[in-house]
Steps between C-alpha positions, in 0.01 A plus 500: 500500500541496877519186713134525594391531137721209390373271775136581417558430129685181581228393742217572254675306227583205724320172443190470709477867603137575582367850436256647747267593217343300221664203331645539152217299341224715644384845387613801699197718447480876478548770760158641590601716797825636641537654844836642608578444866802639680809560285606189298181309585200457271184292487345387173178316427474284190225379270561147630374593846828539684652781701881526513693699761842574353824662606666659197809625683700244293473747210621810691830510312319553169571858388135607464369325814249740660609712796285515813302802375413317173404165654124570512496616133456154348262385231416180315599489133231466234556123467481430873843337503723771647504768766649831393620783724533868406879450496443259205594199711303194391461161664328201337233296677726194509768702682243619751380145556858373532570751777175437687535442873129427550224368271127501573200363315239769430145425612265421214195724475164354408 
């Protein structure tokens, strides 16, 4: 683990650390839509009416992390909990939420 990874783990485990996403006692929801942006950035929409803009560059050192040409080849798994790239890289919804740099409420229709 590099210094950056250690500090993030230490920070997230520290007492009182506040995630940008949902609290631990609330449901996360399911991924209903995924839109890849420029390399390392993705936007997901969830069944709970939220849109998360995330930077996944934290995972770049993972062996199967998608290269630039593969970035747009992403799909939602059958359970709606993970995103999967053609390189077989997977990221869970909670990881996407944890790395969100912007969160929006989706407008309710009807």
